[in-house]
Structure formats: C-alpha cells, structure tokens
C-alpha positions in Angstrom: 172.6 89.1 42.9 170.0 87.9 45.6 168.1 91.1 44.7 167.3 90.0 41.0 165.6 86.9 42.1 163.4 88.4 45.1 162.3 91.0 42.1 161.2 88.2 40.1 159.6 86.4 43.3 157.7 89.6 43.9 156.4 90.3 40.4 155.3 86.5 40.3 153.7 86.7 43.6 151.9 90.2 43.0 150.7 88.8 39.7 149.5 85.3 40.9 147.4 87.3 43.9 145.8 89.8 41.3 144.7 86.6 39.2 143.3 85.0 42.7 141.3 88.1 43.5 139.5 88.2 40.2 135.9 86.3 40.5 132.7 86.6 38.7 130.2 88.7 40.9 126.5 87.5 41.8 123.5 89.5 40.8 120.5 88.4 43.2 117.4 88.1 41.0 114.9 86.1 42.9 114.0 84.4 46.2 113.1 80.6 46.8 111.1 80.2 49.8 109.1 77.5 51.3 106.0 78.9 52.2 103.6 77.4 54.6 100.3 76.3 53.0 98.2 74.6 56.0 99.1 73.0 59.3 102.4 71.2 58.7 102.4 71.5 54.8 104.2 73.8 52.8 105.1 74.5 49.1 108.1 76.1 47.3 107.8 79.2 45.7 109.8 81.4 43.5 109.7 85.2 43.8 111.0 87.3 40.7 112.6 90.3 42.0 113.7 91.9 38.7 112.2 94.4 36.3 109.2 96.1 38.2 109.9 93.8 41.4 113.5 95.2 41.5 114.6 96.8 44.8 117.8 98.2 45.0 120.5 97.5 46.4 119.1 94.3 47.2 117.8 93.1 43.7 119.3 95.7 41.2 118.2 94.3 38.0 115.6 96.7 36.8 115.4 94.6 33.3 112.9 92.0 33.7 114.6 88.5 33.8 112.5 85.5 32.5 112.7 82.1 34.1 113.1 80.1 30.8 113.3 76.9 32.5 113.9 75.3 35.9 114.1 72.2 38.0 114.0 71.8 42.0 115.5 68.6 43.4 114.3 68.6 47.2 116.7 66.0 49.4 114.8 64.4 52.4 116.2 63.5 55.9 117.0 60.1 55.7 117.6 59.9 51.9 115.4 60.2 48.9 114.9 63.1 46.7 112.0 64.5 44.6 112.3 66.6 41.4 109.9 69.2 40.4 110.4 70.6 37.0 108.6 73.9 35.8 105.4 72.2 34.7 104.9 71.4 38.5 104.9 75.5 39.4 102.3 77.9 38.5 102.8 81.2 37.3 102.3 84.2 40.2 101.6 86.7 37.4 104.9 88.8 38.3 107.5 86.4 36.7 107.7 83.9 39.6 106.3 80.7 40.3 104.0 78.8 42.9 104.7 75.3 43.7 101.9 72.7 42.9 102.8 70.2 45.2 102.7 70.3 49.0 105.3 68.6 51.5 104.0 67.4 54.9 106.9 68.8 56.8 105.7 66.8 59.8 106.2 63.3 57.6 109.0 64.6 55.1 111.9 66.5 56.7 113.7 68.3 53.9 117.4 68.8 54.3 117.9 71.1 51.4 116.7 71.9 47.8 118.7 73.1 44.7 117.4 74.9 42.1 118.8 74.8 38.7 117.6 76.8 35.4 118.2 78.8 32.6 117.4 82.6 32.1 116.6 85.2 29.5 117.5 87.9 28.8 121.2 87.5 29.5 121.9 91.6 29.0 120.2 93.6 31.5 120.1 96.9 33.1 120.8 97.4 36.9 119.4 100.3 39.2 122.6 102.1 38.9 122.5 102.3 35.1 124.9 100.2 34.3 124.5 97.1 32.2 125.5 93.5 33.2 125.4 90.0 31.3 124.3 87.2 33.2 125.4 83.6 32.8 123.0 81.6 30.5 122.3 79.2 33.6 121.9 79.3 37.5 122.6 77.1 40.2 121.1 78.0 43.8 121.5 75.8 46.9 118.6 76.1 49.2 119.9 75.3 52.9 118.0 75.5 56.6 118.4 78.8 58.1 118.8 76.7 61.6 118.9 73.3 62.4 119.6 70.2 59.7 115.9 70.8 58.0 114.3 73.5 56.2 111.3 75.0 58.0 108.1 76.7 56.7 109.2 80.1 56.3 112.6 79.5 55.3 114.1 81.4 52.2 117.1 81.9 50.1 118.3 84.4 47.7 118.8 83.2 44.2 121.9 85.0 42.5 123.3 84.6 39.2 126.9 84.8 37.9 127.8 87.8 35.8 129.8 87.1 32.9 132.3 87.3 31.3 134.4 85.6 34.0 138.0 85.8 33.8 139.9 83.4 31.6 142.4 82.4 34.3 144.3 80.2 31.6 145.0 83.6 29.7 145.8 85.8 33.0 148.5 82.7 34.3 150.0 82.6 30.6 150.1 86.4 31.0 151.8 86.4 34.6 154.3 83.6 33.4 155.1 85.4 30.2 156.0 88.4 31.9 158.2 86.7 34.2 160.2 84.8 31.4 160.6 88.2 29.4 162.2 89.8 32.8 164.2 87.0 33.1 165.2 86.9 29.7 166.3 90.9 29.9 168.2 90.3 33.0 170.2 87.7 31.5 171.1 90.2 28.3 171.9 92.7 31.0 174.2 90.1 32.7 172.4 89.9 35.7 171.6 86.1 35.5 175.2 85.2 36.0 
C-alpha cells in the first residue's frame, strides 16, 4: 500500500523537475561597450554581431537582425539616471550604433546601464543551418566587469530570448492531469482503499 503513494510521488516529482528544467535559450546578437573617446571620456556603442558580422559559436545569427528601436538607461554612482534613445546614436554602417554623447567618467561614475528595445526580423537562421524565433523585445543589463563602476573598455553581450518559451501553465496542468488519472485508475483497481 505504501508503494502506490510512492509511485505517484515519483511521477509528480519527475514531471515537476522536467517543467523546471525547460527555459528559453538566449541567442547573442550584439555587444554593448563603453568605449574611450579621449582622456577620461567614453561613449556607449552597440556592435551588431549578426548577418555578415556573425562569428559562430559566440554570435551564431547569420541572418541580419535590425534594432528597430532602443533606449539606454545609464545609472550613476550616488543616484541619478540619464536615458538615451535611438536618436542619440549614429549608425556605424554595419547594423550597430555609436553614441553621440560622451560621459566624463572622472566626474560621473556609472554603476550600470540597461538597454531595452525591439528587433526585426524575428525569424532568423543560425550558423548551424537551423532556424530560431527571437522574442520581439530585449532587455540587457550592463554591469561593471570589476569594482562597482563601469570603466572605459568594459563590454557586455546582448542576448535575446529564443521563443516560444514553454507555457508553464499547460505543463503544470498536464502533470496534474496525469497524476489525477493515475490516482483514478488506482481507485478503480482497488489500490486506493
């Protein structure tokens, strides 16, 4: 009799763990960097690493991905934020962008920057010949490589979620349905007395 509830518990546990291990994978598409301009000044740049700039395995998107819109929120030590939108960047001619505004890092220490935006196309080909669907928007946090402030030369990879993401509601419902069906069958067989 104790074996029956243990079987149901093992079934539930294994189904639950398989739900937890499913997650959307990330596809790297670009590099956000804080590049030196002169002296202690630096600017944010976005290097598009898709299409002709792809380099597998680090940047596998062989289809050209375009930044439709984006916004960069820059956070300063001691408080304060500056937001730069796409109009404050100049195209670099390769699908990326160079910031038009320089930050004097000796006067304005930057603790982090967050880049959000939208992309197209969403259906892309990867270097292994497979296809992927990207999420329509992205959100990338740029933190210091060391210490508590960004330094000229720091960079971060911008990765976009691959969709479709698993629908956890359906997976959990399927797991519970399986358990209820198994429990119902056990009662019919007389094992649930």
